[in-house]
C-alpha positions as CSV (number, residue, x, y, z in Angstrom):
1,M,0.0,0.0,0.0
2,K,1.3,3.5,-0.9
3,P,-0.3,6.3,1.1
4,T,-1.8,9.4,-0.4
5,L,-0.7,12.9,0.3
6,F,-3.5,15.5,0.6
7,V,-2.3,19.0,0.1
8,L,-4.5,21.9,1.5
9,A,-4.0,24.6,-1.1
10,A,-7.3,26.5,-1.1
11,G,-6.2,29.3,1.2
12,M,-6.6,32.9,0.1
13,G,-3.3,34.2,1.6
14,S,-4.8,37.3,3.3
15,R,-1.8,37.9,5.5
16,Y,0.6,37.2,2.7
17,G,-1.1,39.5,0.2
18,G,-1.6,36.9,-2.5
19,L,-1.7,33.2,-3.4
20,K,1.4,32.1,-1.6
21,Q,0.8,28.5,-2.7
22,L,1.7,29.5,-6.2
23,D,4.6,31.8,-5.4
24,G,7.8,30.5,-7.0
25,L,10.7,30.5,-4.4
26,G,13.1,28.0,-5.9
27,P,15.8,28.5,-8.5
28,N,13.4,27.5,-11.3
29,G,10.2,29.0,-9.8
30,E,9.5,26.0,-7.5
31,T,6.9,26.6,-4.9
32,I,7.2,25.3,-1.3
33,M,4.7,22.6,-2.0
34,D,6.8,21.4,-5.0
35,Y,9.5,20.6,-2.4
36,S,6.9,18.8,-0.2
37,I,5.7,16.7,-3.1
38,Y,9.3,15.9,-4.1
39,D,10.0,14.7,-0.5
40,A,6.7,12.8,-0.4
41,L,7.5,10.9,-3.6
42,Q,11.0,10.1,-2.3
43,S,9.4,8.8,0.9
44,G,6.9,6.4,-0.8
45,F,3.7,8.3,-1.3
46,G,1.8,7.0,-4.3
47,K,-0.8,9.7,-5.1
48,I,-1.3,13.4,-4.6
49,V,-4.6,15.1,-4.0
50,F,-5.0,18.9,-3.9
51,V,-7.9,20.8,-2.5
52,I,-8.1,24.3,-4.2
53,R,-10.6,27.0,-5.0
54,K,-12.3,27.0,-8.4
55,A,-11.3,30.6,-8.9
56,F,-7.7,29.8,-9.5
57,E,-8.0,26.3,-11.0
58,E,-6.6,27.3,-14.4
59,E,-3.6,29.0,-13.0
60,F,-3.0,26.1,-10.5
61,R,-3.1,23.5,-13.3
62,K,-0.7,25.5,-15.4
63,K,1.8,26.4,-12.7
64,I,1.7,23.3,-10.5
65,L,0.1,20.2,-11.9
66,S,1.9,20.4,-15.3
67,K,5.2,19.8,-13.5
68,Y,4.5,16.2,-12.3
69,E,1.0,15.0,-13.1
70,K,2.6,12.6,-15.8
71,S,4.8,10.9,-13.2
72,V,2.4,10.4,-10.3
73,P,-1.4,10.0,-10.0
74,V,-3.0,13.4,-9.2
75,E,-6.5,14.4,-8.2
76,V,-7.9,17.9,-7.7
77,V,-11.0,18.6,-5.5
78,F,-12.5,22.0,-4.7
79,Q,-13.5,23.8,-1.5
80,E,-16.2,26.4,-1.8
81,L,-18.4,28.4,0.5
82,D,-21.5,26.4,-0.4
83,D,-20.0,22.9,0.0
84,L,-22.3,22.2,2.9
85,P,-24.5,19.3,4.1
86,K,-28.1,19.1,2.9
87,G,-30.3,21.7,4.7
88,F,-27.5,24.2,5.3
89,S,-26.6,27.4,3.4
90,P,-23.8,29.9,4.0
91,N,-24.5,33.3,5.6
92,P,-24.5,35.9,2.8
93,E,-21.9,37.9,4.7
94,R,-19.4,35.0,4.9
95,E,-16.4,35.5,2.7
96,K,-14.2,32.4,3.3
97,P,-14.9,28.6,3.4
98,W,-15.1,26.8,6.7
99,G,-11.5,26.0,7.6
100,T,-9.1,23.1,7.3
101,N,-11.4,20.2,8.4
102,H,-13.9,21.4,5.9
103,A,-11.2,21.3,3.2
104,L,-10.3,17.8,4.3
105,L,-13.9,16.6,3.8
106,M,-13.6,17.5,0.1
107,G,-11.2,14.5,-0.3
108,K,-13.7,11.8,0.7
109,T,-14.7,10.8,-2.9
110,V,-11.1,10.3,-4.1
111,I,-9.2,8.9,-1.0
112,N,-9.7,5.3,0.1
113,E,-6.4,4.6,1.7
114,P,-4.3,6.0,4.7
115,F,-3.4,9.6,3.9
116,G,-1.3,12.4,5.1
117,I,-2.4,16.0,5.3
118,I,-0.1,19.0,4.8
119,N,-0.4,22.8,4.2
120,S,0.8,24.0,0.8
121,D,2.8,26.9,2.3
122,D,4.8,25.0,5.0
123,F,8.2,23.4,4.4
124,Y,8.2,20.2,6.5
125,G,11.5,18.5,5.6
126,R,12.1,15.1,4.1
127,E,12.5,13.3,7.5
128,S,9.0,14.3,8.3
129,F,7.6,12.7,5.1
130,Q,9.6,9.6,5.7
131,L,8.3,9.3,9.2
132,L,4.7,10.0,8.2
133,A,4.8,7.5,5.3
134,G,6.1,4.7,7.5
135,Q,3.3,5.4,10.1
136,L,0.6,5.5,7.4
137,R,1.7,2.1,6.1
138,N,1.3,0.7,9.6
139,M,-2.2,2.2,9.9
140,E,-3.7,0.3,6.9
141,G,-6.9,-1.4,7.9
142,K,-7.1,0.3,11.3
143,T,-9.7,2.9,12.5
144,G,-9.5,5.6,15.1
145,H,-5.7,5.5,15.4
146,Y,-4.1,8.5,13.8
147,C,-0.8,10.3,14.0
148,M,0.7,13.8,13.9
149,M,4.2,15.2,13.2
150,G,5.1,17.5,16.1
151,Y,7.5,20.4,15.9
152,M,9.1,22.5,18.7
153,L,7.3,25.8,18.9
154,G,10.5,27.8,19.1
155,N,11.4,26.6,15.6
156,T,8.1,27.6,14.0
157,L,7.6,31.3,14.9
158,S,7.8,34.1,12.4
159,D,9.8,37.3,12.9
160,S,7.1,39.2,10.9
161,G,4.1,38.8,13.2
162,S,1.9,36.4,15.0
163,V,1.0,32.9,13.7
164,A,-1.6,30.2,14.4
165,R,-0.4,27.0,16.0
166,G,-2.0,23.9,17.5
167,V,-0.5,23.8,21.0
168,C,-0.2,20.2,22.2
169,E,-0.1,18.2,25.5
170,V,1.0,14.6,25.4
171,D,1.3,11.7,27.9
172,K,4.4,9.7,28.6
173,D,3.8,7.5,25.5
174,N,3.5,10.6,23.3
175,L,-0.3,10.1,22.9
176,L,-2.0,13.4,22.3
177,L,-4.0,14.5,25.4
178,K,-5.1,17.9,24.2
179,I,-4.6,20.2,21.3
180,V,-5.8,23.8,21.2
181,E,-5.6,26.0,18.1
182,R,-4.1,29.3,19.2
183,T,-4.6,31.9,16.5
184,E,-2.2,34.4,17.8
185,V,1.3,33.1,18.9
186,K,4.4,35.2,18.8
187,R,7.7,35.8,20.5
188,T,7.8,38.8,22.9
189,E,11.2,39.8,24.4
190,G,12.5,36.3,23.7
191,T,9.5,34.4,25.2
192,P,6.9,32.6,23.1
193,Q,3.4,33.7,24.0
194,F,-0.2,33.1,23.0
195,K,-3.3,35.1,23.4
196,D,-6.0,33.2,25.2
197,E,-9.8,33.5,24.9
198,D,-9.9,36.4,27.3
199,G,-7.3,38.4,25.4
200,T,-4.6,37.7,27.9
201,W,-1.1,36.8,26.7
202,K,0.3,33.7,28.3
203,N,3.8,32.2,28.2
204,L,4.9,29.0,26.4
205,T,8.3,27.4,26.0
206,D,10.4,27.0,22.9
207,T,10.1,23.2,23.4
208,T,6.3,23.1,23.5
209,P,5.2,20.6,20.9
210,V,2.9,22.2,18.2
211,S,1.0,21.0,15.2
212,M,2.0,22.4,11.8
213,N,-1.0,20.6,10.2
214,M,0.9,17.5,9.2
215,W,-1.4,14.6,10.1
216,G,-1.9,11.0,9.3
217,F,-5.4,9.6,9.0
218,T,-7.3,6.6,7.8
219,P,-10.5,7.0,5.7
220,D,-12.8,6.5,8.7
221,Y,-11.9,10.1,9.7
222,F,-14.0,11.4,6.8
223,D,-17.1,9.8,8.4
224,L,-16.3,11.4,11.8
225,S,-15.8,14.7,10.1
226,E,-19.1,14.7,8.3
227,K,-21.0,13.9,11.5
228,Y,-19.3,16.6,13.6
229,F,-19.5,19.2,10.8
230,V,-23.3,19.0,11.0
231,E,-23.0,19.7,14.7
232,F,-20.6,22.5,14.1
233,L,-22.9,24.1,11.6
234,K,-25.9,23.9,13.9
235,E,-23.9,26.0,16.5
236,N,-22.0,28.3,14.1
237,K,-23.7,28.6,10.8
238,D,-24.4,32.3,11.4
239,K,-21.0,33.1,12.7
240,V,-19.3,34.5,9.6
241,K,-15.7,33.8,10.7
242,A,-16.2,30.5,12.5
243,E,-13.9,27.7,11.2
244,F,-14.2,23.9,11.4
245,L,-10.5,23.2,12.1
246,I,-8.6,19.9,12.3
247,P,-7.1,20.5,15.7
248,T,-10.5,21.5,17.2
249,L,-12.2,18.3,16.0
250,I,-9.3,16.1,17.0
251,N,-9.4,17.6,20.5
252,T,-13.2,16.9,20.7
253,L,-12.7,13.3,19.5
254,I,-9.9,12.7,22.1
255,E,-12.0,14.2,24.9
256,Q,-14.8,11.8,23.9
257,K,-12.4,8.9,23.8
258,L,-13.3,8.1,20.2
259,I,-9.7,8.2,18.8
260,E,-6.0,8.0,19.7
261,V,-3.4,10.2,18.1
262,K,0.3,9.5,18.4
263,L,2.6,12.5,18.2
264,F,6.0,11.9,16.5
265,N,8.7,14.4,17.1
266,T,10.3,15.1,13.8
267,P,14.0,16.2,13.5
268,S,13.1,18.2,10.4
269,K,13.6,22.0,10.3
270,W,10.4,23.8,9.4
271,F,9.9,27.1,7.7
272,G,7.0,28.8,6.0
273,I,5.7,32.0,4.4
274,T,2.9,33.3,6.6
275,Y,3.8,36.9,5.7
276,A,5.3,38.6,2.6
277,K,8.3,39.6,4.8
278,D,9.0,35.8,5.3
279,R,9.6,35.4,1.5
280,P,13.3,36.5,1.3
281,E,14.4,34.2,4.1
282,A,12.5,31.3,2.6
283,I,14.3,31.9,-0.7
284,L,17.7,31.9,1.0
285,K,16.9,28.6,2.9
286,I,15.8,26.9,-0.3
287,K,19.0,28.2,-2.1
288,D,21.1,26.7,0.7
289,L,19.3,23.3,0.5
290,V,20.0,23.2,-3.3
291,K,23.6,24.3,-2.8
292,N,24.1,21.5,-0.3
293,K,22.5,19.1,-2.8
294,V,19.6,18.2,-0.5
295,Y,17.5,19.0,-3.6
296,P,18.4,19.1,-7.3
297,E,18.4,22.5,-8.9
298,K,15.4,21.5,-11.0
299,L,13.0,19.3,-9.1
300,F,10.8,18.0,-11.9
301,S,11.9,17.6,-15.5
């Protein structure tokens, strides 16, 4: 069995100021997700599924899919505002779709095997893909037992502003006890902090494990997501900024003892492009990786 990689590429890039998933940063215009896909294929993934918005389908197919769709099976699915269960419709004032777990639901019709989830604008490192692929192969035929690649918070912050991170608590066996999506995390005078629900800034440590949205699931997760999305909409359908997020649902399912999630601490170095100011540093990091022959100068012929 070769697992599938599911790439979340439907974001609008509001903080970045454009479609960062299409921004060429490598020596031949490679995007960050090009490097992720290269690493995934090197690690044994057998299919790539992208979730995007219809609005940029043509540009996406031209700039991204044309590079490697002849060498690996590729599927494209779409996340839109009105992709809702029967009986629900979006609030007319809502501008964006319903978040990462809503995007994940779009893959149900094309994914029937263990699969990994990643963001399109995060550089995860090859060791992470190797680790994830190995765990996914071990998950075949199982239900309710998932995994997550964990990064140290101190290695994931941006100098350009606050970021969103899934802050994790684990037990002695590295099973996830709790994960809370913190939408404002930043370093203040050397100390990582997050803003809680009351608007108070609270300290974290550099070694706090966090989610960078690199998960491993089996197809039963789609069924759980559908069920809980209905519950989410009943409570939040008129909240124009409410999001159905992967960490939030995972936390609920753990609390209800319906699933187990094993956190694997990856040795990979993460970087990303949350803000436009992050772009020059990301270009330099990719340049160094190519110079040191971690990647070929041209990823896909």
